[in-house]
Backbone as CSV, one residue per row, in Angstrom:
resi,resn,N_x,N_y,N_z,CA_x,CA_y,CA_z,C_x,C_y,C_z
1,MET,-32.622,8.184,-41.380,-32.801,7.100,-39.912,-31.587,6.589,-39.692
2,LYS,-31.033,5.415,-41.276,-29.893,5.038,-41.083,-28.706,5.964,-40.715
3,PHE,-28.796,7.075,-40.883,-27.370,8.006,-40.406,-27.436,8.440,-39.489
4,VAL,-29.222,8.443,-38.293,-28.831,8.821,-37.443,-28.368,7.659,-36.700
5,ALA,-28.730,6.719,-36.535,-28.321,5.310,-35.749,-27.029,5.297,-36.084
6,VAL,-26.271,5.171,-37.363,-24.665,5.179,-37.385,-24.027,6.528,-36.639
7,LEU,-24.656,7.332,-36.008,-24.360,7.940,-35.813,-24.509,8.338,-34.274
8,VAL,-24.748,7.430,-33.612,-25.374,7.211,-32.318,-23.937,6.406,-32.170
9,ALA,-24.393,4.739,-32.936,-23.520,3.862,-32.405,-21.520,4.542,-32.431
10,THR,-21.642,5.687,-33.108,-20.428,6.189,-33.473,-19.693,7.093,-32.104
11,LEU,-21.020,7.524,-31.597,-21.207,7.990,-30.237,-20.999,7.446,-29.252
12,ALA,-21.648,5.864,-29.788,-21.353,5.675,-28.066,-19.757,4.618,-28.261
13,LEU,-19.164,5.363,-28.917,-17.862,4.142,-28.709,-16.965,5.423,-28.377
14,LEU,-17.453,7.178,-28.515,-16.677,7.757,-27.871,-16.280,8.209,-26.415
15,VAL,-17.775,7.868,-26.163,-18.039,8.227,-25.141,-17.105,7.366,-23.754
16,PRO,-16.622,7.966,-22.769,-15.919,6.422,-21.948,-16.580,6.077,-21.073
17,HIS,-16.515,4.327,-21.026,-17.333,3.256,-20.584,-16.955,3.504,-19.041
18,HIS,-17.273,2.930,-17.580,-16.463,3.095,-16.480,-17.447,1.613,-16.083
19,ALA,-16.852,0.891,-16.661,-17.260,-0.394,-16.270,-16.308,-0.454,-15.105
20,SER,-16.338,-1.766,-14.639,-14.914,-2.242,-13.689,-13.941,-3.070,-14.054
21,SER,-14.034,-3.488,-15.489,-13.342,-4.265,-15.801,-11.781,-2.998,-16.210
22,GLN,-12.084,-1.108,-16.637,-11.163,-0.228,-16.916,-10.976,0.056,-15.997
23,GLN,-11.433,0.268,-14.711,-10.893,0.934,-13.263,-9.641,0.295,-12.837
24,ASP,-9.402,1.159,-12.143,-7.479,0.878,-11.450,-7.576,-0.403,-10.816
25,PRO,-7.262,-1.570,-10.993,-7.265,-2.523,-10.161,-7.046,-1.941,-8.362
26,VAL,-7.666,-2.526,-7.376,-7.498,-2.631,-6.120,-5.758,-3.641,-5.663
27,MET,-4.673,-2.681,-4.866,-3.489,-3.396,-4.800,-4.106,-4.158,-3.042
28,LYS,-3.532,-5.208,-3.605,-3.567,-5.565,-2.473,-2.287,-6.882,-1.720
29,LEU,-1.939,-6.878,-1.017,-0.753,-7.690,-0.464,-1.174,-8.175,0.891
30,ARG,0.048,-9.044,1.135,-0.407,-10.009,2.091,1.259,-10.346,2.386
31,PHE,1.069,-10.123,4.015,2.749,-10.581,4.921,2.096,-11.566,5.188
32,THR,3.557,-12.115,4.898,3.814,-13.549,6.080,4.781,-13.310,7.227
33,LEU,4.309,-13.194,8.446,4.834,-12.776,9.719,4.500,-14.505,10.549
34,ASN,5.552,-14.622,10.961,5.801,-16.118,11.774,4.717,-17.175,11.295
35,GLY,4.746,-17.243,10.332,3.184,-18.120,9.849,1.808,-18.331,9.736
36,VAL,1.859,-16.502,10.229,0.490,-15.461,10.156,0.467,-14.399,8.923
37,PRO,-0.777,-14.849,8.587,-1.115,-13.860,6.818,-1.647,-12.662,7.826
38,VAL,-0.896,-12.021,6.999,-1.761,-10.329,7.639,-2.155,-9.371,5.964
39,ALA,-3.008,-9.602,5.936,-3.611,-8.765,4.300,-3.489,-7.260,4.847
40,ALA,-3.214,-6.706,3.543,-3.422,-4.849,3.647,-3.643,-4.383,2.054
41,THR,-5.034,-3.724,1.888,-4.961,-2.847,1.007,-4.067,-1.720,0.832
42,LEU,-3.509,-1.528,-0.500,-2.974,0.232,-0.451,-3.588,1.128,-1.577
43,HIS,-3.048,2.262,-1.211,-3.645,3.629,-2.100,-2.455,3.280,-2.890
44,ASP,-3.949,4.240,-3.809,-3.190,4.622,-5.570,-2.812,5.525,-4.888
45,ASN,-1.170,5.105,-4.923,-0.095,6.538,-5.168,1.325,6.412,-5.548
46,ALA,2.362,7.406,-5.680,3.094,7.222,-6.332,4.029,5.485,-5.952
47,ALA,4.271,6.374,-4.497,4.913,5.492,-3.541,4.312,3.867,-3.552
48,SER,2.960,4.270,-3.544,1.979,2.557,-2.764,2.254,1.700,-4.317
49,LYS,2.249,1.860,-5.574,2.783,1.604,-6.964,4.081,1.090,-7.098
50,ASP,4.974,2.135,-6.586,6.201,1.560,-6.244,6.819,0.323,-6.010
51,LEU,6.755,0.254,-4.987,6.164,-0.836,-4.150,6.190,-2.472,-4.106
52,MET,4.655,-2.159,-5.412,3.879,-3.674,-5.915,5.914,-3.903,-7.185
53,LYS,6.567,-3.337,-7.876,7.099,-3.305,-8.526,8.280,-3.966,-7.845
54,LEU,8.216,-4.077,-6.691,9.530,-4.843,-5.557,9.254,-6.147,-4.900
55,LEU,8.257,-6.566,-5.748,6.874,-7.161,-4.874,7.826,-8.358,-5.948
56,PRO,7.856,-10.188,-4.712,7.837,-10.025,-3.662,8.952,-10.266,-2.908
57,LEU,9.192,-9.353,-2.009,9.938,-9.000,-0.746,10.229,-10.134,0.216
58,GLU,11.150,-10.778,0.859,11.403,-11.364,1.865,12.925,-10.222,2.748
59,LEU,11.944,-9.666,4.128,12.648,-8.743,4.694,12.390,-8.706,6.372
60,THR,13.150,-8.535,6.665,13.418,-8.150,8.111,12.716,-7.155,8.945
61,LEU,11.689,-7.490,10.191,10.908,-6.784,10.448,11.194,-6.560,11.824
62,GLU,11.824,-5.023,12.246,12.116,-4.890,13.876,11.207,-3.756,14.779
63,ASP,10.979,-4.501,15.465,9.845,-3.470,17.161,10.975,-1.756,16.695
64,TYR,10.171,-1.119,17.056,10.457,1.144,16.601,9.484,1.317,17.608
65,ALA,10.306,1.916,18.770,9.807,2.814,19.220,8.101,1.893,20.172
66,SER,8.049,0.970,20.120,7.002,-0.245,20.846,5.288,0.591,20.149
67,ALA,5.977,0.896,18.674,4.210,1.331,18.029,4.281,1.063,16.948
68,GLU,5.399,0.266,15.969,5.795,-0.171,14.943,6.724,-1.046,14.663
69,LYS,6.488,-1.869,13.477,7.275,-2.626,12.418,8.383,-2.391,11.932
70,ILE,9.236,-1.946,11.625,9.954,-1.016,10.093,10.765,-1.943,9.449
71,ALA,11.455,-1.823,8.482,12.072,-3.089,7.387,12.692,-1.755,6.497
72,TYR,13.593,-2.032,6.329,14.652,-1.285,5.178,14.424,-2.085,3.966
73,LEU,13.704,-1.170,2.897,13.653,-1.572,1.629,15.205,-1.644,0.868
74,PRO,15.438,-2.528,-0.461,15.765,-2.563,-1.090,16.602,-0.768,-2.283
75,ARG,15.647,-0.540,-1.947,15.615,0.941,-2.411,14.983,2.051,-1.992
76,LYS,15.188,3.003,-2.331,14.056,4.657,-1.921,13.200,4.268,-2.904
77,LEU,11.540,4.680,-2.327,10.236,4.671,-3.632,10.033,6.479,-3.563
78,ASP,9.730,6.189,-4.768,9.001,7.093,-5.333,7.968,7.753,-4.127
79,THR,8.258,9.297,-3.922,7.075,9.878,-3.468,6.709,11.355,-3.830
80,ALA,6.692,10.598,-5.310,6.135,11.886,-6.140,4.518,12.440,-5.922
81,GLY,4.575,14.067,-5.075,2.795,14.049,-4.771,2.703,13.603,-3.654
82,ALA,3.323,13.134,-2.556,3.318,13.010,-1.524,2.988,14.159,-0.530
83,PRO,1.926,13.853,0.363,1.809,15.448,0.989,3.283,14.927,2.552
84,ALA,3.564,16.763,2.962,4.659,16.098,3.770,4.787,15.157,5.021
85,GLY,3.790,14.625,5.538,3.956,13.920,6.592,2.898,13.089,6.632
86,PHE,2.743,12.091,7.474,0.602,12.562,8.020,0.807,11.149,9.779
87,ASP,-0.392,11.506,9.760,-0.451,10.677,11.577,-0.760,9.588,11.514
88,PRO,-0.173,8.570,11.482,-0.472,7.461,11.779,-1.841,6.474,12.235
89,SER,-2.313,5.644,12.216,-3.157,5.514,13.335,-2.518,3.479,13.423
90,ALA,-3.248,3.096,14.487,-2.864,1.883,14.842,-3.359,0.673,12.942
91,GLY,-2.231,-0.152,12.448,-3.468,-0.570,11.060,-2.554,-0.056,9.898
92,ASP,-1.519,1.286,9.878,-2.146,1.701,8.865,-0.459,1.485,8.467
93,LEU,-0.142,0.874,6.997,1.104,0.918,6.091,1.894,2.110,5.994
94,ALA,2.896,2.197,6.094,3.652,3.279,5.247,5.297,3.463,4.712
95,TYR,5.515,4.551,4.855,6.810,4.576,4.231,7.315,6.130,4.525
96,TYR,8.662,5.328,5.429,9.745,6.636,5.985,10.573,7.647,5.121
97,ALA,10.225,7.629,4.192,11.093,8.697,2.876,12.220,8.718,4.116
98,PRO,12.263,9.621,4.601,14.185,9.179,5.147,15.254,8.735,5.060
99,TRP,14.576,7.996,5.845,15.343,6.616,6.394,15.025,5.412,5.040
100,GLY,13.829,5.482,4.290,13.945,4.383,2.703,13.214,2.659,3.631
101,ASN,12.505,3.349,4.750,11.888,1.831,5.251,10.775,2.058,5.074
102,LEU,10.269,0.689,5.008,8.517,0.547,5.744,8.350,-0.025,7.039
103,ALA,7.211,0.997,7.384,6.373,1.247,8.825,5.159,0.943,8.682
104,ILE,5.253,-0.059,9.630,3.572,-0.940,9.922,3.204,-0.592,11.090
105,PHE,1.985,0.043,11.797,1.758,0.530,12.586,0.907,-0.284,13.717
106,TYR,0.921,-0.165,14.935,0.793,-0.996,15.752,-0.414,-0.274,17.314
107,ARG,0.334,0.545,17.125,0.072,2.431,18.062,-0.078,3.188,17.098
108,ASP,-1.139,4.254,17.659,-1.454,5.366,17.347,-0.252,6.052,17.739
109,GLN,0.303,6.936,16.280,1.111,7.391,16.792,1.436,8.937,16.457
110,PRO,2.118,10.118,16.857,1.471,11.644,16.198,2.458,12.064,14.586
111,PHE,1.848,13.000,14.331,1.965,13.796,12.656,3.968,13.483,12.629
112,ASP,3.797,13.394,11.289,5.613,12.930,11.612,6.078,12.847,10.080
113,ARG,7.201,13.752,9.659,7.320,14.912,8.673,8.054,13.807,8.027
114,GLY,7.519,13.740,6.234,8.574,12.358,5.958,7.961,11.120,5.482
115,LEU,7.203,10.615,6.397,6.003,10.220,6.481,4.808,9.639,5.878
116,VAL,4.748,8.016,4.539,3.716,8.807,3.611,2.976,7.289,3.430
117,SER,1.927,8.232,3.690,0.849,6.779,3.747,1.422,5.980,2.592
118,LEU,0.986,4.665,2.872,0.876,3.339,1.794,-0.584,2.640,1.710
119,GLY,-1.249,2.069,2.426,-1.857,1.816,3.138,-2.751,1.518,4.413
120,ARG,-3.741,0.484,4.462,-4.492,-0.231,5.263,-4.229,-1.527,6.165
121,ILE,-3.508,-2.299,7.034,-3.766,-3.847,6.908,-5.564,-3.926,7.268
122,GLU,-5.945,-4.818,7.013,-6.710,-4.883,6.927,-7.582,-6.406,7.992
123,SER,-6.980,-7.274,7.569,-6.757,-8.091,9.010,-5.219,-8.583,9.341
124,GLY,-5.269,-9.311,10.500,-4.121,-9.674,11.072,-3.069,-8.816,11.736
125,VAL,-3.482,-7.679,12.399,-2.541,-6.511,12.621,-2.125,-6.846,14.166
126,GLU,-3.040,-7.705,14.822,-2.584,-7.978,16.178,-0.897,-9.170,16.246
127,ALA,-0.719,-9.695,14.658,0.461,-10.566,15.043,1.725,-9.258,14.532
128,LEU,1.234,-8.176,14.502,2.780,-7.581,14.591,2.986,-6.750,16.000
129,LYS,2.129,-7.245,16.991,2.364,-6.706,18.707,3.537,-8.124,19.154
130,ALA,3.743,-8.873,18.331,4.428,-9.821,19.283,6.336,-9.171,19.341
131,ALA,6.706,-9.307,20.558,8.437,-8.751,20.538,9.680,-9.220,19.686
132,GLY,10.656,-8.169,19.469,11.105,-8.679,18.516,11.525,-8.266,16.728
133,THR,12.232,-9.107,16.395,12.625,-9.134,15.501,11.908,-10.661,14.770
134,SER,11.293,-9.988,13.254,10.417,-11.010,12.642,10.975,-11.066,11.171
135,LYS,10.885,-12.330,10.117,11.220,-12.429,8.783,10.032,-12.160,8.439
136,VAL,9.708,-11.394,7.293,8.083,-11.373,6.965,8.241,-11.758,5.386
137,THR,7.767,-12.491,4.515,7.295,-11.843,3.140,6.179,-11.895,2.723
138,ILE,6.203,-10.284,2.343,5.171,-9.650,1.354,5.049,-9.978,-0.726
139,GLU,4.052,-10.123,-0.326,3.430,-10.211,-2.256,2.421,-9.808,-2.688
140,ALA,2.167,-9.633,-3.359,1.258,-9.154,-4.418,0.065,-10.321,-4.580
141,VAL,-1.330,-9.944,-3.675,-2.309,-10.818,-3.760,-3.217,-9.885,-4.905
142,LYS,-3.483,-11.411,-5.922,-4.454,-10.995,-7.476,-5.898,-11.193,-7.238
């Protein structure tokens, strides 16, 4: 019996546990745009993880095509494993690989090649609709 108990205890150590403490943490961002906080959750992909390595960032957001705010990052992001593009909706956070810029959509847009989905704005997307150029601070939220 003692052998069986030791064997069961040993096997229990070998079986992976799925406790929440061992799962990858959810990546969250906070944008501060003209004093307004904008919360976002990132997808678990190479580009999102690479963006997290650049934080905190202070960028200038410019309006583009009356549908999105864009800002140029200090360097290109890793897009390994990314699909050829995607169809963004209002609230999507993306990376446009050909230009190396961050894109935050406040209007739906058609499929675009080179666009990599980074995540979604959870709250505060209305702050992005303000016309013109704005300074933004982007930081990780723990």
